[in-house]
N, C-alpha and C positions, 0 to 999 in steps of 0.2 A: 436334487430334490426338488427338480420341478413336479414329479410323479405326486408329492403330496397335495396339489391343487387346493392348500391350505388360503393362498390370499385372493384365490378365487372365490372363496365364502364370504371375503371382506370386501367393501365397497368403498368410497371415497367418504361415505356418509360417516363410515366406522373411523376413519385416521384421527379424528379429533380426541375419541373416546380411547383408542390402543393408545394413542403419546400419553393422553392425561392416567391411565392405569398403572400402564409400563413404568412412568415417571414414578409414581406415587408409591411403587413394594408390589406389583400386582402379577400374578405368573402368567404365561401366556394362554395356561388354560383355562383360567376364570376370565383373561380376556376375551377368549373366543366365547365364553358362556354370557357373558355381559353385552356382547355384539349379536347375541340370540346366534349363533351357530351351531346347528345339530347336525353337524358329520360327524358321524360316529367312528369311523376310521381315522379322522382327522384326529379325534382326540387319544385315540391310541397310538400316535407317532412318538419316539424317544423325546422327551422334553426339550433338549437339547438342540433338535432338529425343530421342534416348535417355536423357540426362542429367536434363532436364526432368522426362521422365516418372520415373523413378528418385526424382526428389525428392516428385515430385507423390503418386506411391507412399507415402513416409514421410508424407508432409500427411495424407494420406488415413486417420483412425483408423477409418473403418469395417469392422467385420471382414470379411474374403469369404473364406468356407472353402472350399476346394477348387472353384475355378472354372475351367472347363475352356478350354482355348484359342479363341480364336472359328476361328482361320486352320486350316478342313481340309485343304488341299490341302498343308501341311506333312505331316511324319512326328509322331505323338504324341511329349509331353511324357517327357521320360524323369522317373519318380519319385522322390525321395529313398525309400529305403526306412525301415520300422520299423527301431529299434536290433538289432542281432543280436548273442549272446553274443560273436562273435569281435572283440570290440573291442580298441583299442591298448593299450597299458601302460596298467596302473591308474594309473598314479603320474602322468600326463601332464597333468594339470590342477596338478600339486600339486609338479613337480618345479623350476618357476620359470622353465622355459626358454622357455616360450610368456608372450610379457607381456599383461601383463592389459588388454584394452583397455576402458576404462569406457566404455559404450554410449550412444550421446548422444539424451538425451531430447528435447534443445532441437533439431528440426531446421536450425533457422538456422548452429547450427556445422556439422553434417555437411555442411551446404551452403559454406560458406567453406572449411571443408577442400579440399571438392572440387573447388575451380576447376581449371579447363584445364591440367592438370599431366601428367605421364608416368605412365603405371600402373606401380604396383608390380610388378604380374604379367605383363603382356604384355608392357612397354617400349617402348609406343608401338603394336606390332603392328595391335592391333582399334584403333586411334586414327585418326592422319592417316595412317600407312601402309596404310589400305584405303580412303581417300576419294578423291574424283575426281580432284583434281588430281595424286597419285601413282600411280594408274589411268593417265591422258594422259601421263604421263612414260614409265611402262613403253611403253605402245602405239606413242610418237615411237619408241623405240629400237626396236620388234619391226619397224616400218613402213621403219625407216631402213636395217636390217639385208638388207631386198628379197628376203627368202621369198617362194614358193608355199606357198598352203598352203589349204585348206578346210575345216580343223576345226582345233582345238588343244587340247592339255592343260596345264594349270596344272603347274607344282610351285614348294615354297617351302623353300630350308632357311635352319634360324631357328637362332641363336645357343643351342649347348647349356645355357647358365645359365636357360636357359628354366626347363627341366627342373628346376631346383633352386629356383627362385622358385614355380613352381607347386607343387611337394611343400610347403613352407612358408606356402603360404596355405592349401593342403587339411587341413593338419594345423592352422590358426586355427581354421578353420571348422567343421572333425570335432570340435575343443573346443566352439566354439559349441553346434552340435549336439546334443551329448550332455548338456549340464544340460536341454535342450528334450526328452531319453528318446528320441532320433532318431540316425540315423548316415548317414554319406556314405562308401560308395564311393568309391576315384577313378575306377574305370571308370565312373562315373554322371556325372562332368562332362564338358560337353561339349570335345574337345578341340580346343586352341587353333587348329590347323590347318586342322581341321575347318570351326571359324567364319569362319578367313580365307577360306578358299575360298567357303562361300557367300554372303560379301560382294560377295569380289573377282571369282568366275565371271563374272555376270549383266554387270558394268561393262566385264571385258577382252570380252566377246562382242558386248555392243553398239556398243565403240568398234573393235573388230578386224573387225566385221560377219560374222564365221563363228561358229557353235555349239561350246563346251567339250564335250569328247568325251573321254572318259577311255580310249580305243581309238585317239587320234589319235598319228599317226606326227611331227607336228610337235609340239615343247615348247615352252614359255615357262618360263623357268624364273629366280624371284629368288632372292639369295643375302642374307642379312640380319648384319649382326655389330650386335656393341654394345658398344666397346673398352673404356665405363668400368666394366663389370662384367665383366669377360673372365677376372678373377680368381676367381671366386666358386667356382668347382668346384672350385678347386685344393685345398681343404679332404680333398675327396672320394678322391683319391690317397693321402691318410695312411691315412684310413680304411678304402680297398678298393683295395689295391696292385694286386692280382692282376686289377683291371679294366681299367687303366690301362697298356696293352703297344704300346711304338713300334712303327708300322708304317711300311712304305716310301714307299708313297705318301700318307702322311698328315702334313699339317705339325705338326698339334700332335695329343697323346695325348688330348686332351679332346676326341673325338669324342661325335656325342648319342646312340649306342648305348654307348660308355662310360660315358657318365655314368647313362645310363637304368637301367644294370646295375648299377652301383655303387649307385644309390638304391633298387633292388631290394633289395640287399643289407644295408644301413646300418640299423639300430635306430633305431631314431624318437629315442630319447633322446639318442642320440650325434648325429642331425644337429641336435635342437634346441641342442646345447652348442656347435655350430658356426658355425651358420646362423639369422639373427632372424629372428624369427617373430612380428608379419606382416615379409614384406618390407620394405626402405629404400625409400623413393622415390627412384628415379634424378634425374639432372639433364638429361640429353641424350634425346632419342628413339633406337632403332634407324636404323642406317642401310643402304640397299640396297649392297652393296660389288659388283654388278654383274649385269645383266638380262642373259640368256644368251639366245639362239635356237638349236633343234636339229633338225634334219630328220632322220626315218628315215633309211636308206641306199636306193639304189635300184641296181634291179639290170639288167646290160646284158651280152647274150649274143649269140656270133656264133660265126664259122667264119674261119680265117684261112689263107692261103695265105703262106710266106716263100719268096722265091725268090735270093736272099742266101747264097753261102757264106760269108759272112763280117760274122754278125749272132745274136746270143745272143738264147734268146726273153723274160729278163730283166737287168738290169743286170750285168755284167762285171764287178765288181770286188775286187780280192783285196789284202789287207792298205792298205784306203783308195786303191787308185789304181785307175780306171777303167782299165781295157783296151782297150774298144771303145766306138765315141762314141754309139750308142743301143742298142737292142734292141726286137724286137717289143711287149714289153708299153709300152713309153714313145712308141712311133709309134702304137699304138692308144690308148692313154690320155690324153697330152695335150691332144686333139681332143675327148676325153670330158670331159673333166675343165674345159676352158674354156667349155664347150655347158651343162652340167651347172652349173656354178659350185660345184663340190664341193672341200672342205677336203682331202683325200685318197683314194687308192682302194686294193683290196687286187684283185689279178691272180690268176684259177685257170683252169688249162686242163687236157683230158683230154691226159695226160702230155705230155712235152717233146721237143725235137730238141735235138742238138748243135748248134753254132755252126756249123758246116762241113757241115751237113744241111739241105735246101730239103724245104717241107710244099708237097705238089701235089693233083691231086684234086680236090675235096669241100671242102678243107683241115683244119684243129683246130680241135675243138670248144673256146671259150674263155668265161669269165667275168668283168665286171669291176664289184665292190661299191662304188659312190660314195658315199663317208661326208658325210655332211651337205650335202646336194647346195642350193643357195638354188634353183633350177630343179628342176621335177619332171615337168612334164606336156609331152609330145612326142607329136605327131598321127604316124600311120606316114608321112607323108608327110618330115616334119621327120627321122626317125631315116633315112630313105633319102636323105634329103640329108646329113645328116650323116657317112654310111657315104661317099657320092662324096666328102666333103672329106677322108675317112679315107685312099681310095684316089687320089686327086690328088695328096697330100701325099708319095707317097713309091713307088719304082720297087721297091722291096725287099719290099713286102708288101701284099695288099689284104686286104679283109675283105668278107664277105657275109653275109644273113641275121641282121642288124644289128635288136636288138629288145630292148622291154623285157620283163624277166621277174621272177619272185617269189624269194624267198631260196628256198623251199620247191623251187624247180623247177631249182634249184642242183645239187640232190642227185642229180638223174637223171643229169648229167654223168660223178659220180664212181661212182656202181651197179654195180659187178660191172664195176669196172676190167681185174682182171685176168681174167677170161672172154673180154670183147671181143677179136677181131682186129684185127690193122694190116697193111696190104701193103706193100713196101720195094721198092726197085731198086735193087741194088748194084752197080758195077764193079770187078769183082775183077783181079787183077794173080797172074800165078803166074809162081815161080822158073825152072819148069823147064817147056819148049815143050809146048803140049798139044794134041792136034785136037780137032775138035766130038764125035767117037764117047768122049774120053778124061771128058765129063762130061756126054753124053744122060742118064746112071745116074741124075741127081740129080731128074732131071724123073718117074722112079719113087716116088722115097723121099714116102709119106706119113706124117703125126702121130709125124716123128722127136722124141723125148727129150733135152733137153738137160740137164744140170747144169752152172748158171755160178755159180761162184764170184765175189763181190763183183769185179768190173773193178778192175783196179789205177788206173784212171783215175778212179775216183768214190771210193776207199777212203778221202777225207780227209774224204766229207759221207755218205756210207752205212756202215750196218754191216756188220761182216765175217759173211757168210752162203753158203750155196749155196741157189741156187734153182731150181728144176726148171721149167723151159719147154718149149714143144713149137713145132717148126715144122710147119706142117699142111700147107702145098705148099713146090714151088719148079719153076723153070721156068729153063732155062739159056738163052742167047743167046750162038751163039759170034760173036768178034769179028776175033780173029787167034791168033798163037803164044801169047800171054803174055797176053792180055784174054779175059775173057766179063762179060758181064752176069747177074746172074740176079735173079730176081725173087721174094719170098718171102711169104706167107701167113701171119703169126706169131702167136702168143698174145702179146697185148699185155703189156707189162716183158721182152719180150726185148731181150739188147743185140747188136745183128745186127754190129757191128763185131767184136764178139770170137768170136759164132759165127762169121766168118769169118776170122780172124787165128791164133785159140786163147787169145789172151792169154798167153802162155807154159803152157799147159797147162791154166790155170784154166775155158776152157770147153770141154766133153766130149760127143758128136764136135766136130769144125768142119770148114768146109770145106779145110783144111789136112791134117788126118787124114782125111778122107773122099778126096781128091785124091791124098794118100800125095807131098805137095809142101808148099814152104811159100807160102801165099795171103797176099793183104792187099787191103785194101778201098781202093780209090781215092776212091770217091764214094758217097754215100749219096741217096736220095729216100725221102720216106714219101710213097707214092700213094694211102692213101687210111686214114683212122681209123673204123673201122666203130663208129659211135654215132651213135643216130639222134636226137642232140638238139644243137640248140635246132632248132626246125620250119622246117623250108625256107621261104622266103619267095619270092613272084615279085617277084625282083630285075629 
């Protein structure tokens, strides 16, 4: 046991604190925290060994003044500071709220009282819940969830009442130190979460076979609860009602942040009137409510062609009723969801076409965010195979340039969207007969400025506004007396259908007004979306 060097981290100044906490039902790791010991390797020692060491320390009557921790790889120990003028209320020792604990001179009594029972400060978090058996259970859950990951970040959610118990223990220790002419700032105490991670990180890392990394996109989180003491926070709501506001997404107003806020506000004497100091020993350990895994989102981009005039870009649902059986979004995403084993997805694209409009040429850029994917590693060949699977599944769409991209890269799809150009081909009908020479003048019009009031057909989902748009060029193709095809290059965001029929005068000028007759659009195709993203692949 000598190699633990635990007691070289504790000094004679700590003896009264160690004795006091051990006697009131505090575990050895919490004792080290309150003695400001920051030796990570020490917290990782087996619980029984630590308990034995703490008892040995109390038995040992030789004074060891300020011995430094031997473990050079650990961060330096936090030092207990000499008492400053800014101490708590003068009457803290005398108001009768802090129970006077007789310090145990007979070490055997202390040892009897500290038999393995649930710690009154951490409620077992730094006891069984960071030992090998618990770590194995967590790793079994992680492995059974079948995620691909090369590192992990670990997060832990602790019951809010732990902050209340921590405060009570701090006030107890602070009172004891004041007798010795010392003080203890609560920021000097090693945080429970920090100590827990010191212990559990190396164990998880070894068991999972990958390193812990704060920047990892794969998160393993454990949520702890302690039903036996759930109501211990409730007195704070009476003392500090402003701190506990109901929130839509929270089941209880007693969140960790709300409790911490209330503890900052409440006066020490008020706290001590409502909460036992030292905190009472609980009967049960904390329970792990759930072990959750979450992988950071993966982003897939490409371009799609739409060959159907009866296919919306996104699911067409009105008043809860589906109008068409599928959509571009669904035809692409269902295969990605299956291969990446994701929970959900978010689809975005460079603009959108109407249900009856085809998208031809090189297609329209799109990106799909796959949320919490189990599988994240795909080779270029596998992505090509996935693209082929999508293309074989439907004759309504095709995708190209399917690739993994970063979240940041998606921004390029939306950059300067309104400055981009799009080319269209429109089949137009006129009520009065036309000859080729009646429409040829359209070819000479350049940079035609339009004022487009929000179209009636989209007014239910777009705000009423007048948008200035530009038709860069037009090229007409005569078909017969009542039909011609018009090829247009326009500013992105131009409403082409309305430019043709005028939308009851809401788009000015329009093809009808330019030809001085009624015009309507029969078919529209998007021929190109001039966005140079995502990069073209050798498909």
